N, CA and C of each residue as an Amber inpcrd file, in Angstrom:
protein
   585
   0.7470000  -0.9890000   0.1440000  -0.0540000  -0.0270000  -0.1930000
   0.9580000   1.3110000   0.1500000   0.7550000   2.0710000  -0.8190000
   1.5390000   3.0370000  -0.8250000   0.6130000   4.4320000  -0.3870000
   1.2080000   4.8720000   0.8190000   0.6780000   5.8590000   1.6790000
   0.9190000   7.2800000   0.8830000   0.0550000   8.2470000   1.5110000
   0.6560000   9.7600000   0.7120000   1.3730000   9.9080000   1.8230000
   2.0170000  11.1300000   1.6300000   3.1640000  11.7300000   2.7520000
   2.4730000  12.4000000   4.1660000   3.0980000  11.3450000   4.9930000
   2.4860000  11.3840000   6.5580000   2.7310000  12.7730000   6.7690000
   1.4710000  13.6150000   7.7760000   1.6110000  14.9580000   8.1530000
   2.8500000  14.8510000   9.2830000   3.6810000  16.3380000   9.3520000
   4.1810000  15.9510000  10.2560000   3.5790000  15.9460000  11.9690000
   4.4470000  16.0340000  12.8760000   3.4550000  15.9460000  13.9610000
   4.0180000  17.4910000  14.8590000   2.9560000  18.2570000  15.0640000
   2.9140000  19.2910000  15.5760000   3.0590000  19.4810000  17.1620000
   3.0090000  18.6720000  17.4980000   3.4190000  18.1990000  19.2270000
   3.2600000  16.5850000  19.3140000   4.4300000  16.5890000  20.5320000
   4.4320000  15.3730000  21.0590000   5.2100000  15.4360000  22.5510000
   4.9110000  14.2630000  23.0500000   5.5040000  14.0500000  24.6080000
   6.8970000  14.3500000  24.4580000   7.6230000  15.3380000  25.5660000
   8.7540000  15.5750000  25.3910000  10.0230000  14.1810000  25.9890000
  10.8690000  14.4880000  25.5460000  11.4040000  13.0870000  26.4210000
  11.9460000  13.1050000  27.5780000  12.3000000  11.6610000  28.3310000
  12.6200000  11.8890000  29.6180000  13.7090000  11.2830000  29.6850000
  14.4550000  10.8360000  30.9440000  15.5180000  10.4900000  31.2270000
  14.8000000   8.5710000  31.6750000  13.8870000   9.0000000  32.6010000
  13.3620000   7.4700000  32.5070000  12.4420000   7.1130000  31.5860000
  12.5730000   5.4530000  31.1130000  11.6390000   5.3670000  30.2330000
  10.0740000   5.4290000  30.1040000   9.2360000   5.7740000  28.9950000
   8.1360000   5.8900000  28.9200000   7.4690000   4.7100000  28.4820000
   5.9090000   5.0640000  28.7080000   5.1430000   3.6240000  28.4490000
   3.9400000   4.2710000  27.4280000   3.9640000   3.1880000  26.5720000
   2.5430000   3.4090000  25.4970000   1.9520000   2.2500000  25.3550000
   0.4870000   2.0120000  25.6530000  -0.7210000   1.0630000  25.5950000
  -1.3190000   1.1080000  23.9120000  -0.8630000   0.4230000  23.5460000
  -2.0920000   0.2030000  21.8290000  -2.2340000  -0.4160000  21.6790000
  -3.9180000  -0.9060000  21.3110000  -4.5150000  -1.8550000  20.1890000
  -4.9030000  -1.6220000  19.1380000  -4.3900000  -2.5710000  18.1070000
  -4.5820000  -2.8550000  16.8360000  -4.9130000  -3.9430000  16.0320000
  -5.8200000  -4.7590000  16.8180000  -6.1300000  -5.9750000  16.3390000
  -5.1620000  -7.1880000  17.3650000  -4.6680000  -8.3810000  16.6140000
  -4.1370000  -9.2950000  17.1130000  -3.1020000  -8.8680000  17.9690000
  -2.8160000  -9.2640000  19.1320000  -1.8180000  -8.3950000  19.6800000
   0.0570000  -9.0300000  19.0210000  -0.2260000 -10.0970000  18.9360000
   0.8280000 -11.1040000  18.3740000   1.5330000 -10.4880000  16.8420000
   0.5890000  -9.8630000  16.3660000   1.3220000  -8.8820000  15.1080000
   1.6660000  -7.2120000  15.8500000   0.8530000  -6.9560000  16.5390000
   1.3130000  -5.3550000  17.1280000   2.5500000  -5.6020000  17.7120000
   3.0820000  -6.4160000  18.3440000   3.9020000  -6.8050000  19.2620000
   5.0590000  -7.4050000  18.3440000   5.2500000  -7.7300000  17.2270000
   5.9360000  -8.1520000  16.3060000   6.5310000  -6.7250000  15.5120000
   5.5230000  -5.9110000  15.4230000   5.9600000  -4.9590000  14.4200000
   7.0420000  -4.1250000  15.5410000   6.5790000  -3.8010000  16.8320000
   7.6010000  -2.6530000  17.9100000   8.8690000  -3.4100000  18.2970000
   9.2960000  -4.8810000  18.6080000   9.8090000  -5.1940000  18.8540000
  10.9070000  -5.1010000  17.5990000  10.8220000  -4.7560000  16.4620000
  11.8720000  -4.0710000  15.7300000  12.5740000  -2.6980000  15.6110000
  11.6510000  -1.6730000  16.2530000  12.0410000  -0.5570000  15.9130000
  12.9320000  -0.0510000  17.3730000  13.9270000   0.6680000  16.6720000
  14.7240000   1.4000000  17.6730000  14.2650000   2.0870000  18.6390000
  15.0120000   1.9100000  19.6830000  14.4300000   2.7230000  20.7650000
  13.4680000   2.0840000  21.6470000  12.6390000   0.9160000  21.3840000
  11.4950000   0.1160000  22.3740000  12.5950000  -0.3580000  22.9770000
  12.1710000  -0.6880000  23.9770000  13.0520000  -0.9980000  24.9090000
  12.2900000  -2.7620000  25.4480000  11.1520000  -2.6520000  25.9460000
  10.3380000  -3.7760000  25.8590000   8.7660000  -3.6180000  25.2590000
   8.1980000  -4.9880000  24.8450000   6.9150000  -5.0070000  24.6300000
   6.1270000  -6.3990000  25.2320000   5.1310000  -6.0810000  25.8080000
   4.2590000  -7.1790000  26.3150000   2.8920000  -7.0980000  25.9660000
   2.5930000  -8.0350000  25.4340000   0.8520000  -8.4700000  24.8590000
   0.2980000  -8.7900000  26.0400000  -0.9580000  -7.9460000  25.9240000
  -1.8640000  -8.3100000  27.1810000  -3.2980000  -7.6140000  26.9410000
  -3.6920000  -7.2580000  27.8680000  -5.3360000  -6.7690000  27.9720000
  -5.6100000  -5.4020000  28.4420000  -6.2440000  -4.3380000  27.6450000
  -6.3060000  -3.2710000  28.3090000  -7.6580000  -3.0090000  28.1200000
  -8.5080000  -2.0470000  29.1120000 -10.0050000  -1.6230000  28.8500000
 -11.3940000  -2.3440000  29.6620000 -10.3030000  -3.4950000  30.5580000
 -11.5340000  -4.3790000  31.0900000 -11.2710000  -4.4820000  33.1290000
 -11.9460000  -5.5970000  33.2130000 -11.5510000  -5.7230000  34.4480000
 -10.3010000  -6.8220000  34.9320000  -9.9950000  -7.3690000  36.1610000
  -9.1280000  -8.4430000  35.9710000  -9.9630000  -9.5040000  36.1290000
 -10.9520000  -9.5090000  36.4180000 -11.6230000 -11.1250000  36.3730000
 -11.9950000 -11.4260000  35.2030000 -11.7080000 -10.8520000  34.0720000
 -11.8330000 -10.9370000  32.5730000 -10.4540000 -11.1420000  31.8460000
  -9.6950000 -10.9250000  32.5530000  -8.2370000 -10.2120000  31.7120000
  -7.8640000 -11.5540000  31.4300000  -8.4130000 -12.7630000  30.5600000
  -7.6070000 -13.4230000  30.0080000  -8.4130000 -13.9100000  29.0500000
  -7.3110000 -14.5410000  27.9470000  -7.7770000 -14.6070000  26.4320000
  -8.9300000 -15.7630000  26.5500000  -9.6010000 -16.6740000  26.7450000
 -10.5660000 -17.4860000  26.7640000 -11.5460000 -16.3290000  27.2670000
 -11.8500000 -15.3070000  28.0500000 -13.3130000 -14.7220000  28.8600000
 -12.8950000 -13.5330000  27.1360000 -11.8970000 -13.1790000  27.2160000
 -11.5830000 -12.1110000  25.8840000 -12.2940000 -12.2420000  24.9600000
 -12.2440000 -13.4060000  24.0620000 -12.8150000 -14.3040000  22.9130000
 -13.8410000 -14.4910000  22.6800000 -14.7310000 -14.4630000  24.3120000
 -16.1870000 -14.6840000  24.3170000 -17.1250000 -13.4050000  23.6350000
 -16.0690000 -11.7220000  23.4110000 -16.7060000 -11.0210000  23.1830000
 -17.5910000 -10.2000000  24.0400000 -17.6450000 -10.7940000  25.2930000
 -18.4940000  -9.8520000  26.3250000 -17.7270000  -9.5010000  27.4430000
 -16.2710000  -9.0730000  27.2190000 -15.5760000  -8.0410000  27.8510000
 -15.4530000  -6.7750000  27.3000000 -15.0880000  -6.0110000  28.3070000
 -14.7120000  -4.5890000  27.6400000 -12.9910000  -4.6920000  27.2250000
 -12.2620000  -5.4880000  27.1540000 -11.0120000  -5.7370000  27.2590000
 -10.5140000  -5.3840000  25.5910000  -9.0570000  -4.8980000  25.1170000
  -9.0000000  -4.8610000  23.8050000  -7.7790000  -5.5590000  23.8030000
  -7.3530000  -6.5820000  22.8510000  -6.0670000  -7.0590000  22.8940000
  -4.9230000  -5.9710000  22.6810000  -3.9890000  -5.3220000  23.5770000
  -3.5300000  -4.5910000  23.5500000  -1.6350000  -4.6330000  23.5690000
  -0.8790000  -3.9430000  23.4220000   0.3910000  -3.7250000  23.9420000
   1.0730000  -3.1240000  24.9230000   1.8670000  -2.9350000  25.8330000
   2.5420000  -2.1150000  26.3810000   3.9950000  -2.1800000  26.0920000
   4.3830000  -0.8680000  25.3470000   5.4280000  -0.9600000  25.0930000
   6.3760000   0.0060000  26.1380000   7.5650000  -0.5340000  26.2140000
   8.4240000   0.4840000  27.0850000   9.8040000   0.6700000  26.2810000
   9.7940000   2.3810000  26.3790000  10.7840000   2.9410000  25.0660000
  11.5690000   4.0560000  25.4310000  12.8710000   4.4720000  24.9690000
  13.5230000   5.1430000  25.4780000  13.2040000   6.2080000  24.2160000
  12.6470000   7.0260000  25.4320000  12.3010000   9.0570000  24.1290000
  12.7490000   9.4850000  23.9120000  14.5470000   9.2920000  24.6190000
  15.4070000   9.8000000  23.6440000  15.9540000   9.1220000  22.1270000
  15.6030000   8.1820000  22.0510000  15.4480000   7.8110000  20.5320000
  14.2320000   7.4400000  19.8960000  13.2610000   7.3280000  20.7050000
  11.8750000   7.3270000  19.9130000  10.4620000   7.4270000  20.6460000
  10.4310000   8.5970000  20.0540000   9.0660000   9.3950000  20.7650000
   7.7340000   8.4280000  20.9640000   6.9830000   9.0950000  21.8680000
   5.5540000   8.9460000  21.4050000   4.4180000   8.5780000  20.1490000
   5.1520000  10.0700000  20.0020000   4.4980000  10.3860000  18.7930000
   4.9390000   9.8290000  17.3740000   6.0210000   9.5820000  17.3470000
   6.2090000   9.0600000  16.5030000   6.3360000   7.1720000  16.4860000
   6.1200000   6.9160000  17.6490000   5.2970000   5.3350000  17.8270000
   3.8700000   5.0210000  17.4090000   3.1270000   6.5940000  17.2620000
   1.9040000   6.5880000  16.7490000   1.8630000   6.5160000  14.9960000
   3.0980000   7.2980000  14.4110000   3.1190000   6.8830000  13.3020000
   3.0410000   6.0020000  12.6250000   3.9460000   4.8300000  13.2940000
   3.9030000   3.4560000  13.2320000   2.7390000   2.5750000  12.8820000
   1.9900000   3.2440000  14.4000000   0.7260000   2.5810000  14.7990000
  -0.0370000   2.6360000  13.5980000  -0.3680000   4.3850000  12.6690000
  -1.1830000   4.1950000  12.0920000  -1.5180000   3.7010000  10.6200000
   0.2470000   3.5150000  10.0210000   0.5500000   3.5410000   9.0610000
   1.2270000   1.9610000   8.8730000   1.6170000   1.2080000   9.8470000
   2.4750000  -0.0710000   9.7140000   1.4710000  -1.4970000  10.3560000
   0.6210000  -0.9880000  11.7760000   0.3990000  -1.6530000  12.5610000
  -0.8470000  -2.1490000  12.3600000  -1.6630000  -1.4480000  11.7470000
  -3.2040000  -1.5940000  11.7130000  -4.2290000  -0.7060000  11.0000000
  -5.1480000  -1.4740000  10.6270000  -5.9150000  -0.1820000   9.7120000
  -6.8440000   0.6300000  10.3140000  -6.9190000   1.6950000  10.8750000
  -7.4570000   2.8380000  11.7660000  -8.9850000   2.8580000  11.6050000
  -9.3300000   2.4790000  10.5120000 -10.6410000   2.8320000   9.9380000
 -11.4250000   1.8850000  10.2000000 -10.9560000   0.3540000  10.5160000
 -11.7210000  -0.6290000  10.6540000 -12.3200000  -0.6670000  12.2590000
 -13.7440000  -0.4980000  12.1200000 -14.4740000  -0.1230000  13.5950000
 -14.7260000  -1.8460000  14.3710000 -13.7740000  -2.1960000  15.4000000
 -13.9690000  -3.6060000  16.3200000 -13.9890000  -4.4080000  15.6810000
 -12.6960000  -4.4130000  14.5100000 -12.0640000  -5.7120000  13.6170000
 -10.7000000  -5.2390000  13.1420000  -9.9710000  -6.5500000  12.7870000
  -9.1760000  -6.1280000  11.7960000  -8.7000000  -7.2460000  11.0350000
  -9.0640000  -6.7540000   9.9130000  -9.5570000  -7.8370000   8.9280000
 -10.5650000  -9.1690000   8.9460000 -10.0940000 -10.4590000   9.1660000
 -11.0340000 -11.5830000   9.8860000 -11.2310000 -11.5600000  11.2060000
 -10.1040000 -11.2020000  12.0510000 -10.2000000 -10.9470000  13.5140000
 -11.4660000  -9.7980000  13.3530000 -12.5690000 -10.1960000  14.0570000
 -13.9700000  -9.6690000  14.0200000 -14.0110000  -9.4650000  15.9400000
 -14.9810000  -8.0800000  16.3210000 -15.0900000  -8.0120000  17.9730000
 -14.1720000  -7.1340000  18.6450000 -14.8560000  -6.4830000  19.6010000
 -14.2250000  -5.4800000  20.2490000 -12.6460000  -5.4640000  20.7920000
 -12.3660000  -6.8020000  21.0370000 -11.2090000  -7.0670000  21.3310000
 -10.1100000  -6.6260000  20.5620000 -10.8160000  -6.2930000  19.4270000
  -9.2680000  -5.9130000  18.1980000  -9.7760000  -4.5270000  17.7250000
 -10.2220000  -4.0820000  18.6340000 -10.6270000  -2.6030000  18.2630000
  -9.4130000  -1.6430000  17.8880000  -9.5480000  -0.5990000  17.2430000
  -8.5520000   0.6660000  17.1540000  -8.2580000   1.3080000  18.5540000
  -7.5960000   1.4060000  19.2930000  -7.5260000   2.2800000  20.7630000
  -6.1450000   2.5420000  21.0130000  -5.6050000   3.7260000  21.4190000
  -4.9130000   4.1700000  22.1750000  -5.2220000   4.2290000  23.8660000
  -4.6770000   3.9530000  24.4530000  -4.4800000   3.6650000  26.2060000
  -3.9780000   4.7500000  26.7090000  -4.2860000   6.0130000  26.9900000
  -3.1420000   6.8190000  27.2270000  -2.9700000   6.8980000  28.5630000
  -1.8280000   7.2210000  29.0200000  -1.5190000   7.4540000  30.4300000
  -1.4490000   8.8310000  31.2780000  -1.7550000   9.6840000  30.2390000
  -1.4840000  11.1160000  30.7040000  -2.5040000  12.3250000  29.5200000
  -2.5950000  13.5140000  29.9920000  -3.1240000  14.2380000  29.0790000
  -2.2680000  14.6930000  27.8460000  -0.9280000  14.6040000  28.3090000
  -0.0160000  14.5070000  27.2330000   0.0020000  13.5330000  25.8970000
   0.0620000  12.5230000  26.5750000  -0.2910000  11.4510000  25.7430000
  -1.8010000  11.2550000  24.5100000  -2.9590000  11.9390000  25.3770000
  -4.0250000  12.1600000  24.9340000  -3.6440000  13.8010000  24.0740000
  -3.4750000  14.3870000  24.1850000  -3.4290000  15.1100000  23.4930000
  -2.8100000  15.1850000  22.2590000  -1.1840000  14.6460000  22.4280000
  -0.8450000  14.5030000  20.9370000  -1.6840000  13.0480000  19.5590000
  -2.1290000  12.3510000  20.8510000  -2.5210000  11.1450000  19.7200000
  -4.1680000  11.8600000  19.3340000  -5.0980000  12.7200000  19.9360000
  -5.6470000  13.5270000  19.5270000  -5.7330000  14.4690000  18.3200000
  -4.7030000  15.3310000  18.8570000  -3.8350000  15.7510000  17.7250000
  -3.6400000  15.4370000  16.1560000  -3.0740000  14.3000000  15.9360000
  -2.1250000  13.7590000  15.3270000  -3.4490000  12.7280000  14.3520000
  -4.5020000  12.2720000  14.8640000  -5.5790000  11.9350000  14.2500000
  -6.3080000  12.9390000  13.4080000  -6.6300000  14.0310000  14.2300000
  -6.9180000  15.0330000  13.7700000  -6.1200000  15.6800000  12.1880000
  -4.9750000  15.2990000  12.2870000  -4.4220000  15.6100000  11.1520000
  -4.3070000  14.5380000  10.0910000  -4.0750000  13.6480000  10.1610000
  -3.8520000  12.1560000   9.6120000  -5.5000000  12.4780000   8.9620000
  -6.7750000  12.6110000   9.3240000  -8.1100000  12.6960000   8.7690000
  -7.9340000  14.3740000   8.0720000  -7.4800000  14.9780000   8.5450000
  -7.7900000  16.3250000   7.5180000  -6.8970000  16.1570000   6.1290000
  -5.8050000  15.4000000   6.3280000  -5.1740000  15.0110000   5.3470000
  -4.9590000  13.8400000   4.1660000  -6.5100000  13.2380000   4.8530000
  -7.1430000  12.4780000   4.0570000  -6.1720000  11.1090000   3.4800000
  -5.2190000  10.7160000   4.7250000  -4.6820000   9.5270000   4.1180000
  -4.9780000   8.4530000   4.1480000  -6.1750000   8.5050000   4.8840000
  -7.0420000   7.0750000   4.2500000  -8.4080000   7.7300000   3.9110000
  -8.7360000   6.4370000   3.1160000 -10.4060000   6.8550000   2.3610000
 -11.1790000   6.7140000   3.3950000 -11.4820000   6.2360000   4.7030000
 -12.3110000   6.5620000   5.5120000 -11.8940000   7.3470000   6.2720000
 -12.5760000   7.8390000   7.7740000 -12.4530000   8.3780000   8.7930000
 -11.5380000   7.3580000   9.7360000 -10.7070000   8.0060000  10.3110000
 -10.5450000   7.1960000  11.6880000 -11.4080000   6.5950000  12.6310000
 -11.5770000   5.4200000  12.8630000 -12.2770000   5.2780000  14.3560000
 -11.6470000   4.8530000  15.4600000 -10.1930000   4.9320000  15.5130000
  -9.4610000   4.8000000  16.7100000 -10.0390000   5.6630000  18.2350000
  -9.8260000   4.8360000  18.9560000 -10.7090000   5.7770000  20.4140000
  -9.5970000   5.8580000  21.2810000  -9.7030000   6.7680000  22.2980000
  -8.8870000   7.5840000  22.8790000  -9.1840000   6.6880000  24.7140000
  -8.6900000   6.1400000  25.5020000  -9.1560000   5.6460000  26.3510000
  -8.1710000   5.7320000  27.6560000  -8.7010000   6.0890000  28.6040000
  -7.4650000   6.3000000  29.4350000  -7.5630000   5.0500000  30.1200000
  -5.7470000   4.8320000  30.3520000  -5.2900000   3.5940000  30.8760000
  -5.1310000   3.5050000  32.1480000  -6.5360000   2.4280000  32.3290000
  -6.6010000   2.2010000  34.3620000  -5.6600000   1.5420000  34.6470000
  -5.5110000  -0.0270000  33.4580000  -4.9910000  -0.7400000  34.1580000
  -4.5750000  -1.9480000  32.6050000  -3.7930000  -2.4220000  33.1040000
  -2.6900000  -3.2800000  31.9990000  -2.9030000  -4.9320000  32.3220000
  -3.0790000  -5.5580000  31.9330000  -3.0640000  -6.9430000  32.6620000
  -2.1130000  -7.7220000  31.3010000  -0.5550000  -8.1700000  31.7040000
  -0.3310000  -9.1920000  30.9090000  -0.9140000 -10.4240000  30.5930000
  -1.0570000 -10.4820000  29.2670000  -1.5990000 -12.1500000  28.6310000
  -0.6720000 -13.0060000  28.8040000  -1.2430000 -14.1430000  28.9890000
  -0.6590000 -15.4980000  28.7120000   0.7250000 -15.7150000  28.3220000
   1.5540000 -16.2270000  29.5990000   2.8790000 -16.8420000  28.9650000
   3.1920000 -17.0220000  27.4300000   2.3510000 -17.9320000  26.8560000
   2.2350000 -18.5240000  25.7820000   1.7450000 -17.1030000  24.6520000
   1.5040000 -16.1950000  25.0460000   1.1980000 -14.9330000  23.6950000
   2.4320000 -14.2250000  23.5570000   3.4560000 -14.2620000  24.8710000
   4.5790000 -13.2970000  24.6620000   5.7000000 -13.5970000  23.5450000
   6.1190000 -12.7040000  22.5030000   6.7780000 -13.0720000  21.6430000
   6.5870000 -14.2150000  20.7370000   5.5150000 -14.4200000  20.4130000
   4.6880000 -15.2870000  19.8820000   5.0030000 -15.5400000  18.3420000
   4.7580000 -14.2820000  17.5320000   5.2490000 -13.8960000  16.1050000
   7.0780000 -14.4280000  16.1320000   7.9470000 -13.9210000  16.9680000
   8.8860000 -14.0740000  16.8550000   9.5630000 -15.7860000  17.0910000
   8.8030000 -16.5860000  17.9240000   8.9760000 -17.6540000  18.0640000
   7.9230000 -19.2050000  16.9300000   7.1870000 -18.2660000  16.7630000
   6.2980000 -19.0640000  15.5780000   6.3340000 -18.1650000  14.5420000
   7.6230000 -18.1840000  13.4650000   7.5900000 -17.3220000  12.1050000
   7.0270000 -18.2980000  11.1360000   6.6820000 -19.5010000  10.9840000
   5.8240000 -20.2820000  10.0710000   4.6610000 -20.7410000   9.9700000
   3.9270000 -20.6210000  11.8150000   2.7030000 -20.2370000  11.7080000
   1.7060000 -19.7800000  10.8420000   0.6130000 -20.1770000  10.2110000
   0.2230000 -19.4940000   8.9700000  -0.1050000 -17.8720000   9.5400000
  -0.9970000 -17.8560000  10.2990000  -1.1790000 -16.5400000  10.7840000
  -0.5470000 -15.5120000  10.9450000   0.9060000 -16.0700000  11.4610000
   1.8890000 -14.9520000  11.3500000   2.6850000 -14.8090000   9.8800000
   2.4220000 -15.7250000   9.4180000   3.0360000 -15.7500000   8.0140000
   2.4050000 -14.6160000   7.3310000   1.1770000 -14.8630000   6.9780000
   0.1220000 -14.1120000   6.2050000  -0.4040000 -12.9830000   6.9270000
  -0.2100000 -12.5200000   8.2200000  -0.6470000 -11.2470000   8.9400000
   0.2250000 -10.0850000   9.1970000   1.6000000 -11.1510000  10.2420000
   2.5030000 -10.5060000  11.0510000   3.4120000 -10.2150000   9.8670000
   3.8160000 -10.7940000   9.0390000   5.2000000 -10.9470000   7.8740000
   4.9130000  -9.6220000   7.0290000   3.5270000  -9.4220000   6.2120000
   3.7630000  -8.1200000   5.8990000   3.6350000  -6.9570000   6.0920000
   3.5550000  -6.8530000   7.4730000   3.5700000  -5.4500000   8.9720000
   4.9610000  -5.6230000   8.8730000   5.9830000  -6.4120000   8.9830000
   7.1590000  -5.7790000   8.7990000   7.8450000  -5.4910000   7.9520000
   7.4360000  -6.1940000   6.7070000   7.5890000  -5.8700000   5.4720000
   7.4760000  -4.4250000   5.2180000   6.7040000  -4.1180000   5.7290000
   5.6630000  -2.2710000   5.6780000   6.7180000  -1.2420000   6.6110000
   7.1790000  -2.3420000   7.5550000   7.7300000  -1.4930000   8.3520000
   8.8300000  -0.8750000   8.0560000  10.0880000  -2.1770000   7.1200000
  11.1380000  -1.8790000   6.6780000  10.9800000  -0.5980000   5.1810000
   9.8190000  -1.3190000   4.7180000   9.6450000  -0.3410000   3.8070000
   9.4180000   1.4170000   3.8170000   8.9230000   1.7000000   4.9670000
   8.2610000   2.8800000   5.3840000   9.0830000   3.5990000   6.2050000
   9.5790000   2.8650000   7.0590000  10.4370000   3.3780000   8.0220000
  11.5650000   2.7320000   8.3150000  12.2520000   2.6430000   7.3330000
  13.6240000   1.9630000   7.8060000  14.4340000   2.5710000   8.5960000
  14.4870000   3.8780000   8.8570000  15.4760000   4.9830000   9.4230000
  15.4290000   4.3130000  11.1230000  13.9850000   4.0210000  11.4350000
  13.5510000   3.5150000  12.4560000  13.7530000   2.2690000  13.1120000
  14.1070000   1.1080000  12.2450000  14.8130000  -0.1600000  12.6580000
  15.9050000  -0.2920000  13.5680000  15.7770000  -1.1720000  14.0780000
  16.9470000  -1.6410000  14.9020000  18.2810000  -1.7630000  14.5740000
  19.4940000  -1.7240000  14.6240000  20.0950000  -1.5590000  13.8120000
  21.1000000  -3.1730000  13.7780000
């Protein structure tokens, strides 16, 4: 997919000495995790659940579509190497289709929603402004439906979900869905890749 030129970030979260955290949901967490593990400045990526309660923070419950959880990833990053706003650029252009409501391709349900779980007003402001700029630039053929939700709690997913794409590169879902995202990351953001 050839994208139009991305709008520049007009605001961003300032860098800090301490690591920063972003929690993003864009479909299956295996694929989102796979992309961010390749990004320079990302220190750690954990697959998990955001937006629901501890009682239903498990794969079996989330798959019933009766919880408020989204499959999400918690990204710990060095903000002197990559900013929150730059992570969002990758989120909107590589990770998923932000115009699909409660789904990503054949993965259907609220748990696959496009969401940014912001930690503070700074992250919320950066995300809201960048969504506005992407919509105004008509980067996508439909409006962005990504929700901005306050991060109340993040629950790490079961151990077998962690590092899934890296450990299972030949698994059919990973080969068909995650691998093309990694190729797209290399094509669009070569300067953001780990050395």
